[in-house]
N, C-alpha and C positions, 0 to 999 in steps of 0.2 A: 504494500500500500504506500502511496506517495501523498504527502500532504498537499492539498490544493490551496494555493494562495490567490486572493482576489485583490485587485487594486481599486480603492474607492477614492474619489477626489476629496480634498480638504478645501471646501469652497471658501472658507473665510481666511485661509492661510495664503496670503499673496506670495507667489513665488515658490510655494511648497509643492513638492511632488505628491503623487497619490499615496495614500496610506496602505500599508500591507495588512490584509485581514487573514488571520490564521484560524485553523480549526479549534473548536471548543472554546472560543473566546479568549485564547491565550494571548495576552498583551493588549487586549482592548482597554483595560483600565491600568493605572499605574501599579507596579509591583509593590507588595508589602512583604517585608521579611527582615532578615538579619544577615550580616556579612562579617567575616572574620578579620578583615584587614586592619581596620582602625584600632582594634584592641590588641591583636595578637601578631600581626605581620606574618613572619614565617614560623613563629612558635606555635605550630598547630599539630593536632592529632585527632583521631576519631572521637576521643572523649570530649574534647572541647565542643564539637558539633552536636554530639548527643546531649551534652549538658545544656547547650544553647536551645536546642529543640525542646527539651523538657521545661526549661525556664519560660519559653514562649507559652507553653501550656499552663504552667503554674502561676504565672503572673497575669493571666487573662489576656495576653497579647494574641494568642491564637484565636480566641473567641472574638477579639476585636477585628480580626481579618488578616493578621500577619501570618504568612504561610510558607515563605521560602527560607531555607537554611542554606546559605551560600558559602561554598569553599572558595577562597581567593587563591592567590599565588602560593607556590612551594609545596603542592600536594604530590608531585610526581617524582620519579627517579630522574637522574641527570641525563639519561639517554633513553631512546626508544627500544622496544623489543627488536632484536636483530633479525628475527625471522618473519615477524608479522608487520613490522613498522609501526605498531601501535604504541601509544603512550602507556607507561607503566606506573601504577600508583606506588608510592613509597610504602612498602609493606611494614616498616617499623612504625610509621605514623598511622597507617590504616591496615591493621593486621588481616582484616577480611576483605581488603580491596575497597575501591570506591563503590562497587556494586553492593558489597556487604553493608557499608554505611548507608547507602541509599535505601536499601531494604528496611533498615531500622528506622530511618527517618519517615519513610512511607507508612510504616506500621503505626506511627503516631499521627497519621492523617495530615502530614506536612509534606512539603516538596523540597527538593534539593537542587542546588546550583553548583556549577563548576566554572573554572577560569582558564583562559588561554589568551594568546596575543596574536595579532595579525602581523607577525614578524617571524624571525628565525628563532628567537628565544623570548621567554617571558621577561617581565621587568626585573625579576629576581634571578634570571639566568637559566631557567629550566627550558626544556624543549617546548617550542610553540608551534603554531598551526599553519603558517603561510606555506602553501604548496602541499599541505597534508590535510586539507579541509575535509575531503570525503572520508578519509580514514578516521579522522578524529570525531567527526559527527556521528559516524556509525558506531564507534567505540562508546561515545557518551549515550547514544540511544540504547545500546545493549546494556549499559550499566543502569539505566533508568533515570538519567538526568533530565531535569525539568527546566533548566535555566542556564544560559551561557553568558558570562561577562567576558567580553572580547576586547582586550587592551591594544595598545598602539606602540609597544616597545620593540626595539631592535629591528627596525625596518631596513632592509638592504638597499644599497644605493640605486639599483635598477628599479626599485619600487617607490622612489621618492618623487613627489610631485614636481612638475616643471616650474611652478610658481607657488607663492605662499599666500594664504589667506590672512588678512590682518585680524588677528585675535588679540584684542587689547586686554589680555589676562595678566600682563606683567607691567607694572607701572614704569619700569625702566624704558619701555619702548612705546608707551601710549601717551597721546596728547590729552588735553583737558576734556575733550569731547569724545574720547574713545578711539580716535584715529591713531594710526601707527606713524611714528615720527622718525624712525631710523631708516636705514638704507637697504633693508632686506629686499629680496626679489618678489615683490608683491604682485599678485595677479591683476590684470587690467579690469576696469569696470566692465560689467556684462559677462565676465568669464563664467562658463558653465562648469561648476564644480562637480556636478554629477558625472562628468567625464574624466574626473581626476583619477590618478592611480590609487589614491586613498579610498575613494568610493568603490573602485573595482576590488580592492583587497577585501573590503567588508561585504560586497555583493557575493563574492565566491563562498564565503562561509554561509551567507543566507541561503544560497542555492544548495549547499551541502546539507544544511539542516532540513530544508524543505523536502529533500529526497528521502528522509527517514520516515518511518511509520509512527514515530513518537513525537508529538508536538513539543517544542522547546521555546521558551521565551528567550528571544535574542536581544541582548543589550550591548550596544556599542560603547566602548570606553576610549574614544579617539580624541578626547580632550578639547572638543570644539573646533578642531582643525578642518580645513577644506570646506568651510562654510556648511557644515553638516546639517544645519537646520533646513537647508533647501532641498536635501535629498534623503535625509535620515529616515523619514517615514516610509519611504519605498523599500527600505532595506531591513529595518528592525523596529521593535516596539518602543525602544527608547535609545537616546544617544546623549552622551555627555556633552554639555555645553561649555565646559571650562576645564582647566587643570584640576589637580586634586584639592580637596578640602582639608583643613587642619582644625584642631580644636581651639581656635581663638576667634574672638568676636570680629576682629578686623577682616579675617579671611571670609567669614560667613557673610558679612556685609558686602564684600567685594564680589562674591559669587551671586548674591541676591541682585546687585546692581547689573551685572552682566546678563543674568538669566531673564531679568525683567524685560529686556529688549528682544527676547526670543519667543514671547507668548503667542505671537500670531501663527507659529508653527504647531501649536499644541491642540490636540483634539483626541477623540477616541483613536486607539491604535498608534498614537504618535505623541511621545512624551519627552520633553527636553529635561534631561537628567542633571540636576544641580549637585549631584554626588551624594554620598552616604551621610547619614545623620551623625552628628557629634553630640547629640543630647545624651547626658550621662557620662560624658568623657572629660569633665573638668570645667566646662563653661558654667556660668551661673544659671540658676533656675529661670530667671527672667530671659536670659539670652537663649536658653533652650526652648522656652515657649515661643519666642519670636522665630527662632530657627525652624522649629517644627511647624508652626502655624503658616509661615510663608512658603515653606516647601510643599506643604499639603495644599495650599491655595493655588500654587503654580502647577499643581498636578504633576509634580516630580515623583518618581518612584521614592518610596519611603523605606529605606533599608537601614535598620538600626546598626550602629557601629560600636555600641558599648558592650562591656563585659556584663552580661545579664545576671551573673552571680553577685555583683557588687553595686549594681545601679541603684541610686536612691529612689525611694517610692514616689517622690514628687515628680521625677523625670518619667517614670513609668506612667503616672497619671496623665502627664502631658501627652505622651504618645498614644494614649488610649482615648483621647478626647473624641467623643462620639460625633460632634458636629464637624470637626475638621476632617475626620476620617470619612464621614458621609459625603462631604464636599469632594474630597479627593477621589472617592470611589463611586461617585454618582453615575448611574447607568442610563440616565436620560440626557443630562447636559455634559457634553464632553469638553467644552471649552474651559480654560482656567480662569481664575480671578486675574484681573489686570489692574495696573495703577490707574486711578481716575484723577489723581492729583499728586504731585511730587511732594508738596509740603514745604520743607525748608528751601528747596531749590525751585526755580521755574520748571514747568513741565518739560519733560524729555531731556532733562539734564543728566549727563553721564557723570556719576560721582561715586567712587568706591567707598567713600566715607559717609556719604549721605544719600543712600539709595532712595527710591520712591517710598513714601511713607503711608499713603492712602490707597487702599486696594478694595475692589469689590468684585463679586461674581455671583452668578445665578446657579442654584441647585434646586432639587425637588422641594426642599423645605422653605425656599424663599430666596432672599438676597443675603449673602454673607459680606460683612464689612470688616476690614482689618485696618488698624492704625498703629504704625510702628513709631516708637520714640527713639530716634537715633542720638538724642542728647546724652550727655554724661550726668545729667541730673533729672529729677522729676519735672515733667512738663505738662501743660494743658493743651489739648488739641480739640478743635471743634469739628464735629461731624454734621454737615448740612445735607439734609435729604436731597435738596435740589442739585447738589454737585454730583450725585451718584447716578450713573446710567440706569434708566428704567424706573427711577423714583421721582416723586414730585415734591417740591419744596413746600407746597401749601397743603400737604396731606399728612395724616398721622399713620404710624405703623406700629404693629405689635412687636416689641423688641425683647430678645432673650440674650442674656450674657452667656456666651458659649463656654467660658471657662468654668462657670459655676452652675450652669443649667438653671438659671433663675429668670423667671418672667419679670421683666422690668416695667410691664404695663404698656399702655398706649401712649406713644411719644410723638408729639407733633413738631414738624419743622426740622428737628435735629437735636443734638445734645453736645455738651462739653464733657470731655473725658480727661481725667488727670492720670497720667501714666508714668510708672517708675522708669528710670533709666534703663534702656535696652529692652524694655518689655513691649508687648503688643496687645492691644485691646482687640477682642473679637466679638462681634455681635451678629445675631441672626434676626433679620426683619422678615416676619412670617406672613405679613399681609396688611392691608389697610384696615383701619379701625376708626372709631369716632372718639375723639378726645373730649373729656368733660369741659364745660365752660370754665369751671373753677379748677385750675391746674396747680401743680407743685413744681417750683423751679428746682431742678435736680442737677447735680454734678456727679458723675460716675468716676470712681477711682479704681485703678488696676494695679495690683501688686505692691501696695505700700501700706504701712501701718496706720492705725488710727491717729488722726491729728485734728486740730481745730481748723476749719476753713477760714483763711484770712479774709478780712474785708466784708464779712457777712454779719448780719444782725443775729446775735444768738449763736449758740454752739451747734455745730453739725452733729448729727447723731447717726451712727452706723446701724443699718439694718442687719440683723444676724445673717450669717452664712455668706452673703454676697457683697460685692463692692459697690454698694449704692449709698450715697450720702444725700440727705434732704436738708433743705433750708426752709424758713418760714413760708407759708403759703402766699402766693401773689394772685391778684385778680386780673 
């Protein structure tokens, strides 16, 4: 049996090629799961993956939708089998082979992923798959693999592109507006990157996977090169839009800024991958909430990178947020949230330190609104309904705080939100409502302790459980 692939157009994605539709819905929605690299790098063995799988179950993450347990680099021996040409698992790390590990993961009703590179060696120097695509895809299918992360290391000279795409992922060669300012051999305007050697390297593995009887989610890790957003959807379910993430707030903001300009390429079957999650890997709870909320809103794959045996419960709660997961996994609306206002900067400003702060998107439950505080201290932000696509400034909407699942009532016109440094407020507007004539002036606070509101008559009082503050009634 050969998997049949169908190409469907992404009507709203200007310049984007058709999306690749695979059997059984594999890749239609962003992947949810766990990956070993951020926490363990090459220090891996079967026990770490079985432990991660069990923790997905025990922590309620499996029930929340996380299903992939992905093996990253360093899983194989340093050479192929001399007689078959196949990749060989490191039997010290995986005593029952990768198939044995896969069987155990599948017995937990989870899925398993594997790693390789579209070069001669992986990033850690193990055998890779360029020129061996059919052999390796067949091997992985025989082992029961469900997901392939395909990297971009050790590309031989004959496979290098004739010209370079300007990827402003490095401040050393990017101008203030995201243009490249050095003298690399950049491709001319109008260049068709789908005909690049990079695109061909990744198409070859796509074709090899599609020739197998087992569907596999195919995820490109080509670091945003060769203008992948314009052709990635015709090759794989997701593609990396940037270089690697690290567990620091500056890098998270930098990737958010870059990926925010790629949202026109995202829809069902087509996801711009902002890289794995660093929630639980040493960033603050507020930074983790912003990181997760905006990755979910951009409909990036959500692959946990933390050690699940040590992750704080607050970070687990963040990654189980039912509203953000519902938005990310919505089966009716495939488009992501997008910036509707940049906030600190004028709209469409490229700024790695101050990415877009105001976002909105539609899902089955209504409109999701996210507001990021990029300041180094607590700040007040105004959300005006009239600024948000699809809403009206002269109407009232039923509002829910997505972090606390609390009904904030019928709110007319908009609201002010006081947000801690590096945190993000997330609200769900569930539909129009009728505001009472006599209303309460309200300020909503996110992620900060009880204080007295300055400049108000009387003390603010905190409603139990959620971050709502009330002031005296106004007519």
